[in-house]
C-alpha positions as a printed Julia matrix, in Angstrom:
107×3 Matrix{Float64}:
   3.6   -22.49   28.65
   2.46  -21.37   25.24
   2.88  -18.18   23.7
   0.56  -16.05   21.63
   2.27  -14.88   18.16
   1.01  -11.5    16.91
   0.08  -11.43   13.11
   2.63   -9.56   11.45
   1.73   -6.12   10.47
   2.28   -4.86    7.09
   4.95   -2.19    7.29
   2.58    0.1     5.29
  -1.0    -0.78    5.9
  -2.92    1.55    3.26
  -6.51   -0.15    3.86
  -6.71    0.69    7.58
  -5.03    3.87    7.66
  -7.0     5.16    4.4
 -10.5     4.56    6.13
  -9.39    6.19    9.31
  -8.17    9.3     7.42
 -11.93    9.07    5.22
 -13.49    9.88    8.73
 -11.6    12.93    9.43
 -13.33   16.1     8.79
 -12.68   17.83    5.67
 -10.97   14.87    3.78
 -14.02   14.05    1.53
 -14.14   17.84    0.67
 -10.61   17.86   -0.55
 -10.66   14.64   -2.82
 -14.25   16.34   -4.33
 -12.39   19.37   -5.01
  -9.63   17.44   -6.7
 -12.18   15.6    -8.75
 -13.97   18.78   -9.95
 -10.51   20.47  -11.02
  -7.2    18.88  -10.78
  -4.5    20.43  -10.08
  -5.45   22.86   -7.23
  -3.27   25.31   -5.2
  -3.37   25.08   -1.46
  -5.43   28.21   -1.32
  -7.82   27.09   -3.89
  -8.42   24.01   -1.67
  -8.38   25.48    1.49
 -11.18   28.04    0.34
 -13.46   25.58   -1.48
 -13.19   23.04    1.5
 -13.7    25.9     4.15
 -11.23   24.57    6.49
  -8.28   26.41    8.43
  -4.89   26.59    7.23
  -3.32   24.08    9.73
  -6.18   21.52    9.26
  -5.91   21.55    5.64
  -2.14   21.2     5.6
  -2.61   18.32    8.2
  -5.05   16.54    5.92
  -3.11   16.88    2.83
   0.17   15.51    4.29
  -1.99   12.5     5.44
  -3.32   11.95    1.91
  -0.14   12.4     0.48
   1.47    9.87    2.55
  -1.32    7.41    2.0
  -0.71    8.04   -1.56
  -4.12    9.39   -2.49
  -2.86   12.91   -3.66
   0.49   13.79   -5.31
   2.21   17.32   -4.23
   4.0    18.97   -7.43
   6.36   21.91   -6.05
   6.73   24.22   -9.41
  10.05   25.9    -9.33
   9.04   29.39  -10.39
   8.9    32.45   -8.38
   7.28   32.67   -6.16
   7.33   28.67   -5.72
   3.96   27.52   -6.55
   2.68   24.0    -5.06
  -0.12   22.03   -6.62
  -2.17   18.74   -5.32
  -3.88   16.35   -7.65
  -5.24   12.87   -7.05
  -3.16   10.26   -7.76
  -4.36    6.89   -9.7
  -4.89    5.37   -6.31
  -6.77    8.45   -5.33
  -9.04    8.48   -8.39
  -9.42    4.91   -7.74
 -10.63    5.46   -4.34
 -13.29    8.07   -5.86
 -14.74    5.72   -7.93
 -16.23    3.47   -5.14
 -17.67    6.59   -3.64
 -20.91    6.54   -6.29
 -21.81    2.98   -5.31
 -21.75    4.13   -1.62
 -23.82    7.06   -2.76
 -26.71    4.74   -4.37
 -26.55    2.41   -1.43
 -27.36    5.38    0.86
 -30.02    6.95   -1.19
 -31.59    3.71   -1.49
 -32.09    3.27    2.32
 -32.46    6.93    3.34
């Protein structure tokens, strides 16, 4: 009897998770908002993107978990939270330009 071995799964597979995340509603808008102005506060992002509070909070958590954005808590009263792209997030945004050119060429 032969056994089939599954390929070992990396403990943290950014590639697949990142592309799954990019397909979700509002994620690309959040990335572009952070390219245009960074850092941004939660309400600035929510208003810029046009998403409801629960959706934007969920997307930001997912993006932070994957390492695309950084969440900074500023210890002032009242507490302030800012979001910015990480180096990994900035590198990801750079690949959008060739994709945009490709889409324009074949549209």
